[in-house]
Structures are given as C-alpha cells and as structure tokens.
N, C-alpha and C positions, 0 to 999 in steps of 0.2 A: 584569549577570550574573544578578541575581534574575529578570529577565524571561525570560532564556534557560532557566533552570531551570523556570519556570512553563510555558513553551511546550513544553519536552521532556516534562514531566509530563502535560500535556494531550494531546500526541501519543501518548504511551504508553497513556493511557487510551482514546483513540479507536482505536488499533491493536488493543488487547485486545478491544474491543467488535466490531470488524470481524472479527477472527479467529474469535470465537465464532459470529458470524453465518454465516461461510463454513463452519465446522465443522458447524453445525446443518443447513445446506443440503446438505452432502455426506452427512450421515447420512440425511436425508430422501430424497435421490435414490438412495442405495444401497438403502434399504428398498424403494423403488418399482421398482428394477431387478431384484429377486429373480426368478429363473427365466430371465432373459435372458442370452445368452452371446455371446462373440465380437464381431463387427462390430455386431450388433444392440445389445448392451449398450453398446459404445463410443459409438455414435450417440445412444442414449438418454441416457447420462450427459452427453455434450457438450451436448445440447439442454436437459436439465434444469438443469445448472449454469449455463448461459448465460442462462437465463430470469431476468428481474428485475434485470439489470445485474450479475450475478455474474461475467461474463466479464472484467471489468476488474480483479477482485480479485487475480489472480496478479501483476499489475504493481505492486500496492501495496507489497509489501516492497521492491522495487527503488526506488520513489519515496521511501519512508520512509528507506532507507539513504542516498539522495542528499540528502534534506533534512537528515539528521543530519550528513552530511559538510559540507554547506554552512553549517549552523549552527556547527559546530566551526570552520570556516574563518573565519567572521565573528568568532567569539570570539577565535581566535588573532590576528587582525589588530586586536583591541580596538576593533571597530566597535560603535556604539550607535545606537539610534533609527532614523532614516530611512536613514542610511548602511548599517546592518546589514541592514535590510529590503531595500534596493536590491541589496546584494551577494548576499543569499540568493536573491532573485528572478532575478538574472542567472545565478547559479550553477546554479539549478534548470533554467533554460531551456537552458543549455549542456549539462547532463547529459541532458536530454530529447532534444536534437539530436545527441548523440554516437552514433556507430555502435555497434551492439550486437554 
C-alpha cells in the first residue's frame, strides 16, 4: 500500500510538471499567433503546439486516468509486487486497445 501511495505521488508530481510545460507552450504559441485569424491561426497553432512532441500531450490525461484506474484495480484485488505490476501492465494494454 505504501508503494502505491509513493507511485501515485510521483505520478501526480510528473503530471503537474507536464501540465505546466503544456501551458507554457500554449502561452508561447498564442503570443506568436497575434495578428493571425481564422484558418491561418488554426494551422499555425496546430503546427506550433505539435512541435517538440507536444502533440501527444492531450492523450496524457486519458493515459493517467487509465493508470489510476488500473492501480486502484490492483489495490482492490490486494495484489502486490510482480503480480500488481503485471496486472497494471495488462490493464493499461487493454485500455490502450479499447475502442474510443
């Protein structure tokens, strides 16, 4: 249980850092997009936000939610160690393969 709490705390810390990075990128792209309108602005923002791997950021909250659900599932089943790790890994793979 202590390990799960530590993992959740680390995940929350990492998520907070990622959210700040994405917010900073959005502010920077918005500042650069001043004067652009309509389709031109939309295309510019898409390009700017996707530069540097930020395109995968919107999927992160979904993955984090799935990870939290999988961790909770392992805790509910009272799994520990390798069994919990294996359960979470399979759960995450199933969540990724599920139709959206």
